[in-house]
C-alpha positions as a printed NumPy array, in Angstrom:
array([[ -5.551,  13.308,  38.085],
       [ -9.19 ,  12.257,  38.025],
       [-10.816,   9.833,  35.647],
       [-13.667,  12.316,  35.059],
       [-11.189,  14.902,  33.799],
       [ -9.644,  12.39 ,  31.41 ],
       [-13.057,  11.325,  30.148],
       [-14.156,  14.943,  29.638],
       [-10.951,  15.805,  27.806],
       [-11.46 ,  12.822,  25.501],
       [-15.018,  14.008,  24.79 ],
       [-13.565,  17.286,  23.515],
       [-11.108,  15.601,  21.133],
       [-11.411,  16.202,  17.402],
       [-10.296,  13.891,  14.608],
       [ -7.278,  14.613,  12.422],
       [ -6.144,  12.958,   9.211],
       [ -2.631,  13.329,   7.824],
       [ -2.689,  13.388,   4.014],
       [ -0.201,  14.09 ,   1.252],
       [  0.474,  17.66 ,   0.235],
       [  0.129,  16.385,  -3.343],
       [ -3.656,  16.429,  -2.884],
       [ -3.421,  20.22 ,  -3.225],
       [ -2.815,  22.054,  -6.484],
       [  0.551,  23.899,  -6.526],
       [ -1.242,  27.268,  -6.297],
       [ -3.19 ,  26.073,  -3.25 ],
       [  0.035,  24.761,  -1.716],
       [  1.523,  28.223,  -2.137],
       [ -1.543,  29.83 ,  -0.55 ],
       [ -1.205,  27.42 ,   2.384],
       [  2.518,  28.231,   2.68 ],
       [  1.793,  31.965,   2.715],
       [ -1.201,  31.594,   5.072],
       [ -3.605,  32.935,   2.45 ],
       [ -6.224,  30.164,   2.153],
       [ -9.932,  30.987,   2.243],
       [-10.378,  28.844,   5.398],
       [ -8.605,  28.619,   8.749],
       [ -5.155,  27.143,   8.181],
       [ -1.849,  26.984,   9.978],
       [  1.253,  26.599,   7.766],
       [  4.083,  24.304,   8.853],
       [  7.567,  23.754,   7.454],
       [  6.328,  20.764,   5.439],
       [  2.681,  21.608,   4.639],
       [  0.013,  22.835,   6.997],
       [ -2.954,  22.168,   9.216],
       [ -6.417,  23.027,   7.851],
       [ -9.543,  23.237,   9.992],
       [-12.541,  21.537,   8.406],
       [-15.048,  21.232,  11.256],
       [-17.563,  18.467,  11.661],
       [-19.773,  19.41 ,   9.935],
       [-17.67 ,  21.725,   7.763],
       [-17.623,  25.281,   9.041],
       [-16.841,  26.8  ,   5.643],
       [-16.576,  25.612,   2.074],
       [-13.135,  26.579,   0.711],
       [-12.938,  28.837,  -2.338],
       [-10.091,  26.672,  -3.674],
       [-11.731,  23.855,  -5.725],
       [ -9.063,  21.242,  -4.941],
       [ -9.231,  21.945,  -1.207],
       [-13.038,  21.955,  -1.367],
       [-12.988,  18.426,  -2.817],
       [-10.71 ,  17.159,  -0.044],
       [-12.713,  18.835,   2.731],
       [-15.932,  17.371,   1.325],
       [-14.479,  13.88 ,   1.784],
       [-13.14 ,  14.861,   5.216],
       [-16.608,  15.976,   6.28 ],
       [-18.081,  12.69 ,   5.026],
       [-15.476,  10.806,   7.098],
       [-16.069,  12.9  ,  10.23 ],
       [-12.582,  14.454,  10.072],
       [-12.294,  17.878,  11.736],
       [ -8.666,  18.666,  10.866],
       [ -6.476,  17.886,   7.853],
       [ -2.71 ,  17.866,   8.171],
       [ -1.259,  18.273,   4.698],
       [  2.303,  17.004,   4.842],
       [  4.966,  16.296,   2.232],
       [  5.626,  12.854,   3.752],
       [  2.034,  11.829,   4.479],
       [  0.348,   9.12 ,   2.412],
       [ -1.743,   9.624,  -0.681],
       [ -5.424,   8.786,  -0.255],
       [ -6.93 ,   6.769,  -3.082],
       [ -9.878,   8.602,  -4.63 ],
       [ -8.6  ,  12.11 ,  -3.873],
       [ -7.145,  14.26 ,  -6.661],
       [ -3.34 ,  14.282,  -7.002],
       [ -1.298,  17.176,  -8.406],
       [  2.207,  15.938,  -9.212],
       [  3.638,  19.125, -10.707],
       [  5.232,  21.431,  -8.166],
       [  5.435,  24.489, -10.43 ],
       [  2.557,  26.919, -10.822],
       [  2.577,  26.618, -14.629]])
């Protein structure tokens, strides 16, 4: 293993933030679960991974997700991992109701 390879691999790294699934509206959570978001996303058993880009590649059609990705872009975050057990982030919207009503 060479140090140059390690350095180059580190240069290609992108930032990821793990945030609560509660920052997404229940309808957006369902779209994430069913892999139907307006942006690149990868559902998991407990939420999903959403590609933001730095700068953002696309602005999501979902208003709640758009708000979160706007903050992610400001923070230089390329990926968001929405997870049921991840922490809430103060200042981001929170949607406590799990039903779509």
